[in-house]
C-alpha positions, 0 to 999 in steps of 0.5 A, a space after each residue: 410927752 406921753 408914750 403909749 405902748 400897745 401890746 398885742 397878745 396872740 390868742 391861743 389857737 387850737 392846732 389844726 385837725 389832721 387831714 384825712 388822706 384822700 382816697 386814690 382807689 377804693 377796692 372791694 373784691 367779691 371773688 373768693 379769697 379762701 385758701 390764698 393771701 391777697 394783696 393790692 398796692 398802688 404806685 405812681 407812674 414812676 414806680 414809687 409805692 404809695 400804699 399797700 393793703 391785704 384784703 379778704 373777699 367782701 372787705 372794703 379797702 381804701 388806698 390813700 397817700 400819706 402826703 399830697 401828691 400831684 398825680 392824676 393816674 396810678 398803677 395798680 397791682 394785685 398779688 395772689 399768693 398760695 402755698 399748696 403742698 409746700 409749693 409757693 406761688 405768687 401771681 402779680 397782675 398790674 393795670 397801668 395808668 388808672 385814673 385816681 378816685 375810682 371804685 373797683 368791685 371785681 366780681 360784683 356783677 359776675 354771672 352766677 353759674 351753678 354747676 350742674 352735676 345731676 348727670 352721669 356717665 354715657 358711652 360714645 361709640 364711633 362707627 366707620 371711622 377711617 384708620 390712620 393717625 389720631 384725629 380730633 373728635 370733640 364732644 360738646 354739651 349745651 346746658 345752663 353753663 353754656 358750652 362744656 367740653 366733654 371729651 377731645 382727641 378720641 383715637 380712631 384705634 379706640 372708637 369709644 369714649 366714656 363721657 360724663 353728662 352734666 345733666 340728664 338728658 344732655 344735648 350734645 354736639 360732635 365735631 370733627 373733619 372729613 376730607 379736610 372739611 368740617 362735619 358734625 353730628 348733633 344729638 338732641 337728647 342723650 340720657 345718663 347710662 345710655 350708649 350712643 353711636 356716631 357714624 362717620 358715614 352719616 356726619 353732616 356738612 354745616 350750613 355755611 363753610 368759609 375757607 381762610 387763607 392764612 399767613 402763618 404755618 400753624 393756625 387755629 380757629 373757631 366759629 361759635 354760635 351764640 344764644 342770647 338766653 338759655 333758661 334766663 342766663 345771659 349770652 353763652 357761646 355754643 358750638 355752631 362752630 363746626 371745627 376747631 384746630 382742623 387738620 388741613 393740607 396745605 397748613 395755611 388753608 383753614 375751613 370753618 363751618 357754622 350753622 344757621 339759627 343762632 342769635 349771633 356768632 363768635 369768630 376767633 382765628 390765630 396764625 403763627 408766623 414761623 420766626 415771627 409773631 402770632 397774630 389773632 382776630 376776634 369778632 362777635 357778629 357775622 363771620 368774616 369772609 377774610 381776616 384783617 390781621 395786624 402788620 405792626 412790627 414789635 421790637 423789645 428794647 428792655 425786657 426786664 420787669 422793672 423797666 420794660 420798654 419796646 418800640 412798635 410801628 402802627 397804633 394800638 389801644 392796649 398791650 399786655 406783657 408777661 414774665 414767668 419763673 421757669 425755675 419753678 420746675 426745679 425749686 417748687 416755686 412759681 412767680 409770674 407777673 402780667 401787666 396791662 397798659 394803654 399805649 402811653 402807659 409807663 411800666 417802672 417797678 422800683 421795688 416791692 412794698 416792704 409789707 410783701 417783702 417781709 411777709 414772703 422772704 423767699 420771694 425772688 422776682 429776679 428769676 422771672 424771665 420775659 415771656 411775651 408782649 401782646 398788642 391789641 387794636 379794638 375795631 369797635 370803639 372799645 378802649 383800654 379804659 373800657 377793658 379795665 372798667 368792665 373787668 373791675 365792675 366799675 360803675 362807669 363801665 359802658 361796654 362789657 366786652 369788645 365785639 371786634 379786635 386784632 392782636 399781635 404777640 411777640 414771644 421770647 
């Protein structure tokens, strides 16, 4: 019997080429980085560091994972470090629950405002201002950069102020209050080197005045007029406002004025509840006749930056939480960390990347103290994703800003 033996020889095969790590985030910063160290690192939602890179302005950074990860979202942290006059400062900013495979290009579409320094000094003289404690007297200038604050809190016992005009001539607005109501003066053309007078007796009442009854014991508010274009620039907020941080009796009654003739208006109101939270309301559009503040109750369970947690009644779209190093007052170092998150975002920081710890051995995060948590409810369909995409100039960004939102802030 013939025995047939079949031998099989395996063909030598070339080894498989190494896999290129898939990008989890591409980052190109258009903002200036001279004079600072700038870093970006990503982690999974459980706080495990995935990748870390330093970067310069204009440099394209790709953050990847050396191994395959079954994740759809990451947490992204930016670090800005400066050392000025031997005072070190570390500023961390984190954005939680970011979808993978995005491309961030912060600063790419930022408006290019050219500082205007073609002006010079002028002197404001206040006439017939009543005696008494210092009242807020504010002068604004309207120019290519929008609204610029020139001077504030001019004392009635010193009824003149030297101001620097950003252009020659400048259009100025003077804003104050009279008998607990907003009043103003507009000066359409003030020349460099001139001396002009603002007469308290001839101040004008704005076209519209709204009275707000607020729940807090300390309140502030503004209504700004908006011009859609100023010499081709994009929207600016100009003081069609006519009072800011007004002195009112009683303190929970606020009167804000605005003039007709602007394209739209920006209303911003803040009220502080004694022993409780600070509540805010913001709107671009027709100024509201009443303010719908949030009624959420916020309780912090763990205020550490490593494993922050809290509870809240009511829904919200975005939260921000901050920590700060108060020891900077004695050590000469400053450390802060701010996180932004959707309502379901998980904040868990296990440790800093080794590259950053090795670069800055004096960095100590444990000295940071919890500062505040702010919850935001967008009333116009805006989302946390819209907020981040607009901030980072993501190509998928569909909305630049929210036109109406509420906030509630709990501070330590």
